[in-house]
C-alpha positions as CSV (number, residue, x, y, z in Angstrom):
1,X,-24.5,25.6,-66.6
2,X,-25.3,27.1,-63.3
3,X,-22.6,27.0,-60.6
4,X,-23.4,24.5,-57.7
5,X,-22.8,26.0,-54.3
6,X,-23.4,24.2,-51.0
7,X,-26.8,25.2,-49.7
8,X,-27.3,26.6,-46.2
9,X,-28.6,23.2,-45.0
10,X,-25.3,21.6,-46.1
11,X,-23.1,24.0,-44.2
12,X,-23.3,22.0,-41.0
13,X,-23.9,23.2,-37.5
14,X,-20.4,24.3,-36.8
15,X,-20.6,27.0,-39.4
16,X,-23.8,28.1,-37.7
17,X,-21.8,28.6,-34.6
18,X,-19.5,31.1,-36.1
19,X,-22.3,32.8,-38.4
20,X,-20.4,31.8,-41.6
21,X,-22.4,32.3,-44.9
22,X,-21.7,32.2,-48.6
23,X,-22.0,35.6,-50.2
24,X,-20.8,34.7,-53.8
25,X,-19.6,31.8,-56.0
26,X,-18.6,31.0,-59.4
27,X,-16.8,28.0,-61.0
28,X,-13.6,27.4,-58.8
29,X,-14.3,30.4,-56.5
30,X,-16.2,31.1,-53.4
31,X,-16.6,34.1,-51.1
32,X,-18.0,33.6,-47.6
33,X,-18.4,36.2,-44.7
34,X,-18.6,36.3,-40.9
35,X,-19.8,39.2,-38.9
36,X,-17.3,39.7,-36.0
37,X,-19.2,39.6,-32.7
38,X,-18.0,39.4,-29.1
39,X,-18.7,35.6,-29.1
40,X,-15.8,35.1,-31.6
41,X,-13.3,36.9,-29.5
42,X,-10.6,35.1,-27.4
43,X,-9.2,36.0,-24.0
44,X,-7.3,39.0,-25.3
45,X,-10.2,40.3,-27.3
46,X,-9.2,39.4,-30.8
47,X,-11.0,37.0,-33.1
48,X,-10.0,33.5,-32.3
49,X,-7.7,31.9,-34.9
50,X,-10.1,29.0,-35.1
51,X,-12.8,31.2,-36.5
52,X,-10.3,32.3,-39.4
53,X,-9.0,28.8,-40.1
54,X,-12.7,27.6,-40.0
55,X,-13.4,30.3,-42.8
56,X,-10.5,29.1,-44.8
57,X,-11.4,25.4,-44.6
58,X,-15.0,26.1,-45.4
59,X,-14.4,28.7,-48.2
60,X,-11.9,26.4,-49.9
61,X,-14.1,23.4,-49.7
62,X,-17.0,25.4,-51.0
63,X,-14.7,26.7,-54.0
64,X,-13.9,23.1,-54.7
65,X,-17.6,22.1,-54.5
66,X,-18.5,24.5,-57.4
67,X,-16.6,22.1,-59.8
68,X,-18.2,19.0,-58.4
69,X,-20.2,16.4,-60.3
70,X,-23.3,15.2,-58.4
71,X,-22.4,12.9,-55.5
72,X,-18.8,14.3,-55.2
73,X,-17.6,15.4,-51.7
74,X,-14.5,17.2,-50.3
75,X,-12.3,16.0,-47.5
76,X,-9.5,18.1,-46.1
77,X,-6.1,16.3,-46.3
78,X,-4.0,19.2,-45.0
79,X,-4.4,22.8,-44.4
80,X,-2.1,25.8,-43.6
81,X,-3.2,29.3,-42.4
82,X,-0.8,32.2,-41.8
83,X,-2.1,34.9,-39.6
84,X,-1.0,38.3,-40.7
85,X,-3.0,40.7,-38.4
86,X,-5.4,40.5,-35.5
87,X,-9.2,41.4,-35.8
88,X,-11.4,42.9,-33.2
89,X,-14.5,44.1,-35.1
90,X,-16.1,44.5,-38.5
91,X,-16.7,41.9,-41.2
92,X,-14.3,39.0,-42.2
93,X,-14.4,38.1,-46.0
94,X,-12.8,34.8,-47.1
95,X,-12.1,34.6,-50.9
96,X,-11.1,31.0,-52.0
97,X,-9.9,29.8,-55.3
98,X,-9.2,26.5,-56.8
99,X,-5.6,26.3,-58.0
100,X,-5.3,22.9,-59.3
101,X,-7.2,19.6,-59.5
102,X,-6.2,16.4,-60.8
103,X,-7.8,13.1,-60.3
104,X,-9.1,13.0,-56.8
105,X,-6.8,15.6,-55.4
106,X,-7.2,19.4,-55.3
107,X,-5.2,22.3,-54.1
108,X,-7.0,25.5,-53.1
109,X,-6.0,28.8,-51.5
110,X,-7.9,31.5,-49.4
111,X,-7.4,35.2,-48.6
112,X,-9.2,36.4,-45.4
113,X,-9.7,40.0,-45.2
114,X,-11.1,42.3,-42.4
115,X,-13.0,45.3,-44.0
116,X,-10.7,44.9,-47.0
117,X,-7.3,44.6,-45.0
118,X,-5.6,41.2,-45.5
119,X,-5.4,39.5,-42.2
120,X,-4.7,35.7,-43.2
121,X,-3.8,33.5,-46.1
122,X,-4.6,29.9,-46.2
123,X,-3.8,26.9,-48.5
124,X,-5.4,23.5,-48.5
125,X,-5.1,20.0,-50.1
126,X,-8.4,18.2,-50.6
127,X,-9.5,14.7,-51.5
128,X,-12.5,14.5,-53.9
129,X,-14.5,11.3,-53.2
130,X,-17.8,9.8,-53.6
131,X,-19.1,8.2,-50.4
132,X,-20.1,4.5,-50.6
133,X,-23.7,3.8,-51.3
134,X,-25.7,2.3,-48.5
135,X,-25.1,-1.5,-48.4
136,X,-22.2,-1.5,-50.6
137,X,-19.5,-1.5,-47.7
């Protein structure tokens, strides 16, 4: 059975702002990338932490998405990112893996690297749900 990955039209406009794209995926796993550009730097000329946390959240949700049945969606319950090194240029790669899923709750982790160097680790807890159908409340 082919792995379901979010399609570019499902990424949402915020992902477009940081230039985030999925480069690879398999069941319970997703790799996404961002090319570092000047627009992603903060006032001290390093990549803004929000870019890295966005990558972690997006990547973890996408890794979880690969396990979904039709109609299921993820919602972030909580997320933690530990920043290990600053980034000024190059390519950021986020590898995310599903660690555990039981019922409607999943635990996922991410590693964010800058040209192969580990710069952040993230963990997240997600709710898996089905949105109500129109007219059902």
